C-alpha positions in Angstrom: 20.4 -12.4 -4.1 21.3 -15.6 -6.0 21.1 -17.7 -2.5 17.1 -16.7 -2.6 16.3 -16.4 -6.5 16.2 -19.7 -8.1 15.6 -19.1 -12.0 13.6 -21.8 -13.6 15.5 -25.2 -14.2 18.6 -24.1 -12.0 17.8 -26.3 -9.1 16.5 -29.2 -11.4 17.3 -32.5 -10.3 16.0 -36.0 -9.7 13.5 -35.9 -12.8 12.0 -32.5 -11.6 12.9 -30.1 -14.4 11.6 -26.9 -13.3 12.7 -26.5 -9.5 13.7 -28.4 -6.6 13.7 -27.0 -3.3 14.2 -29.2 -0.2 14.5 -28.8 3.7 18.3 -28.8 4.3 19.4 -26.9 1.4 21.8 -24.3 2.3 20.0 -21.7 4.7 16.7 -23.7 4.4 15.2 -25.8 7.0 11.3 -26.4 6.8 9.7 -26.1 3.5 10.2 -27.6 0.0 8.8 -27.4 -3.5 9.2 -29.6 -6.3 7.7 -28.9 -9.6 8.0 -31.0 -13.1 6.7 -31.0 -16.4 5.1 -34.6 -17.3 4.4 -35.8 -20.7 1.0 -37.9 -20.9 1.4 -41.0 -19.1 4.8 -39.9 -17.6 5.2 -40.4 -13.8 7.3 -39.2 -10.8 7.3 -41.1 -7.5 8.5 -39.6 -4.1 9.0 -40.9 -0.8 8.0 -38.4 1.7 10.4 -39.3 4.7 10.1 -36.8 7.3 7.9 -34.4 5.5 4.4 -34.1 4.3 3.4 -33.3 0.8 0.6 -31.9 -1.3 0.0 -33.0 -4.9 -1.0 -29.7 -6.7 -1.5 -29.9 -10.6 -0.8 -26.6 -11.8 -2.0 -27.5 -15.3 -3.3 -31.0 -16.5 -4.8 -33.8 -15.0 -3.4 -36.9 -12.7 -3.8 -40.0 -11.5 -2.4 -40.2 -7.8 -1.4 -43.3 -5.7 -0.4 -42.9 -2.2 0.8 -45.7 0.0 0.8 -45.0 3.7 1.1 -47.2 6.7 1.0 -50.2 4.4 -2.4 -49.1 2.7 -2.9 -47.8 -0.9 -5.1 -45.6 -2.0 -5.9 -44.4 -5.7 -7.1 -40.9 -6.6 -8.0 -39.1 -9.9 -7.4 -35.5 -10.2 -9.4 -33.5 -12.7 -6.6 -30.9 -12.4 -7.2 -27.6 -14.6 -6.1 -26.2 -17.9 -3.4 -23.7 -16.4 -3.0 -21.7 -12.9 -5.2 -19.0 -14.3 -8.2 -21.3 -14.2 -9.1 -21.1 -10.6 -8.5 -23.9 -7.7 -7.5 -27.4 -8.6 -8.6 -30.6 -6.7 -5.4 -32.1 -4.9 -4.2 -34.6 -2.5 -2.4 -34.3 1.0 0.2 -37.2 1.5 1.4 -37.7 5.1 5.2 -38.3 6.2 6.6 -41.6 6.0 4.6 -42.5 2.7 5.1 -42.9 -0.9 3.2 -41.1 -3.8 3.3 -41.6 -7.5 1.7 -39.2 -9.8 1.3 -39.8 -13.2 -0.1 -37.2 -16.0 -3.2 -37.6 -17.8 -2.8 -35.5 -21.0 0.5 -33.8 -20.0 0.8 -31.0 -17.6 2.9 -29.3 -15.0 2.6 -30.5 -11.4 3.9 -29.3 -7.8 4.8 -31.4 -4.8 4.7 -28.6 -1.9 6.1 -29.8 1.4 7.2 -29.0 4.8 8.7 -31.1 7.7 6.2 -32.8 9.9 5.9 -34.0 13.4 3.2 -36.3 13.0 1.3 -38.1 10.0 -2.1 -36.7 9.2 -4.7 -38.9 7.2 -4.3 -38.9 3.3 -7.0 -36.7 1.7 -8.5 -35.5 -1.4 -9.8 -31.9 -1.5 -12.2 -31.1 -4.2 -11.7 -27.8 -6.2 -15.0 -26.7 -5.1 -14.1 -26.9 -1.5 -11.3 -24.4 -2.0 -12.0 -21.0 -0.4 -11.5 -18.2 -2.8 -10.8 -14.7 -1.1 -10.4 -11.4 -2.7 -7.9 -9.5 -0.6 -7.2 -6.0 -0.6 -8.6 -3.1 -2.7 -8.1 -0.9 -5.6 -4.5 -1.7 -7.1 -3.7 -3.8 -4.4 -6.4 -6.2 -5.2 -5.5 -10.2 -5.6 -7.0 -13.5 -5.6 -6.2 -16.0 -2.7 -7.1 -19.6 -3.1 -6.5 -21.1 0.4 -5.9 -24.6 -0.6 -3.5 -25.7 2.0 -4.3 -23.2 4.9 -5.6 -24.1 8.5 -9.5 -24.6 8.2 -9.1 -26.0 4.8 -6.5 -28.8 5.2 -5.9 -31.0 8.3 -2.1 -31.2 8.3 0.9 -30.8 10.7 2.8 -27.8 9.7 2.4 -26.9 6.1 0.5 -23.7 5.2 0.0 -23.0 1.6 -2.0 -20.8 -0.8 -2.1 -19.6 -4.5 -2.2 -15.8 -5.2 -3.4 -14.5 -8.6 -2.7 -10.6 -9.4 -4.2 -9.0 -12.2 -1.7 -6.9 -14.7 -0.9 -3.7 -13.0 -1.5 -4.8 -9.4 0.9 -5.3 -6.5 0.3 -8.1 -3.9 2.0 -9.4 -0.8 1.4 -5.5 0.0 1.9 -3.7 2.4 5.5 -5.5 3.0 5.1 -8.0 6.1 7.1 -10.3 7.9 6.7 -13.7 10.0 10.2 -14.5 11.3 9.6 -14.4 15.0 7.5 -16.3 17.6 5.5 -13.7 19.3 2.3 -15.8 20.5 -1.0 -13.9 19.1 1.2 -11.6 17.0 3.4 -13.2 14.8 4.8 -16.7 13.7 7.9 -17.9 12.6 7.7 -19.1 9.0 10.0 -19.6 5.9 8.3 -19.3 2.8 8.6 -20.2 -0.8 7.3 -18.0 -3.8 6.9 -19.9 -6.9 5.7 -17.9 -10.1 3.9 -18.4 -13.2 3.0 -15.3 -15.6 0.9 -14.7 -18.5 0.2 -11.8 -21.0 -3.2 -10.4 -21.3 -5.3 -10.8 -24.3 -4.0 -8.9 -27.1 -0.5 -9.1 -26.5 1.9 -9.2 -29.6 3.7 -12.9 -30.5 7.2 -12.3 -28.5 5.6 -10.7 -25.5 7.8 -11.6 -22.4 5.6 -12.0 -19.4 7.7 -11.1 -16.2 6.9 -9.4 -12.7 9.1 -8.6 -9.8 9.5 -9.8 -6.3 11.0 -7.9 -3.4 12.4 -9.0 0.1 14.5 -6.9 2.4 15.7 -7.5 5.8 16.2 -5.8 9.3 19.3 -4.2 10.7 19.7 -7.6 12.7 19.1 -9.8 9.9 19.8 -8.5 6.6 18.5 -9.6 3.3 18.1 -8.0 0.0 16.4 -9.4 -2.9 14.8 -7.5 -5.9 14.2 -10.3 -8.7 12.7 -10.2 -12.0 10.5 -13.4 -12.2 9.2 -15.6 -15.0 7.2 -18.6 -15.3 9.1 -21.3 -13.4 10.9 -18.9 -11.4 11.3 -19.2 -7.2 12.1 -16.8 -4.6 12.9 -17.9 -1.1 12.2 -16.0 2.0 14.3 -17.1 5.1 13.2 -14.0 7.0 12.7 -10.4 6.3 10.2 -8.1 4.9 8.7 -9.3 1.8 6.5 -7.6 -0.9 5.3 -6.2 -3.0 5.1 -8.7 -5.7 4.5 -6.7 -8.7 2.6 -7.6 -12.0 3.5 -5.1 -14.6 0.7 -3.6 -17.0 0.2 -6.2 -19.6 0.8 -9.4 -17.6 -1.1 -11.4 -15.1 0.9 -12.8 -11.9 0.3 -16.2 -10.3 2.4 -17.5 -7.3 2.2 -20.3 -5.0 3.2 -19.8 -1.4 4.5 -22.7 0.6 5.3 -21.9 4.5 6.4 -23.7 7.5 8.3 -23.0 10.6 9.7 -24.2 13.7 6.4 -23.5 15.9 4.2 -26.1 17.5 1.0 -24.1 16.4 0.3 -24.2 12.8 -0.5 -20.6 12.4 0.2 -17.8 9.7 0.6 -14.6 11.9 2.1 -11.4 10.4 3.6 -8.1 11.1 3.4 -5.2 8.6 6.3 -3.1 8.0 5.3 0.1 9.7 6.6 2.1 7.3 4.1 1.1 4.8 1.2 -0.7 7.0 -0.7 2.5 6.7 -1.9 1.6 3.1 -4.3 -1.0 4.6 -6.3 2.2 6.2 -7.1 3.4 2.5 -8.8 -0.1 1.3 -12.2 0.3 2.8 -12.7 3.6 0.6 -11.9 1.6 -2.4 -13.5 -1.2 -4.7 -12.1 -4.3 -5.6 -10.3 -4.6 -8.9 -13.8 -5.4 -11.1 -11.4 -8.1 -13.1 -11.6 -10.4 -9.9 -12.2 -13.0 -9.3 -10.2 -13.8 -12.4 -11.1 -17.2 -13.1 -14.9 -16.4 -13.4 -14.1 -13.9 -16.3 -12.0 -16.6 -18.4 
């Protein structure tokens, strides 16, 4: 399991103190994620090389400078209080570019990335333009913020979104996979899960927000992960069924998903585990969790 579960700080490098995942890591080919805590005025510069990136404030505001094709653009990101405060504005950065992120007021920042064949234009997406989807029902209710999905972001290969799961609920459920190219049915995408957790209001001092993530394989391609996750932890899914992501009673869960694969089409097509896919049929008779959308109630 240690190959695919990366506790906070265990992959820290190059000034990114929370996590560093890159294409070319053992068993890993297409996606990456850098996460760093920055003090007010502190900066990080990334040369994108053969990857496209997204600058995503997890908390705090930022100034972003992007140089691509010899031209520099400057952006101001309002950011957000934290990952449970709804979508944030963000900047897309193409391959063969350089991006500098400077914190305004201090915060935590993510650079999700993916290998890219083509360079798309630098772009800023406003928080108000990020689609928010309420997915599932009952205790499988969750909130999906589609900031980096086809239809929202023009990009070569990266597919990225944020999921908020209220305390006591399960998400990434029913378990599903996307590790085979089957046109119209399933796409081959490796996936990163980056987690943040928080205690519900009224929790005592010393509460320890945590959750769980499950990944399991097929007979032909085995994998076995059951990770207890906390803020700053990462789980990698190279293949296999993944889910549920479980938010225990008392603790809300956030995760950032980053996906890409070898296929020429940028598309997210999944296949449910046939042993559990039937649970979708129960959703039409259930209400969506009334706590959602979470950010509008905070």
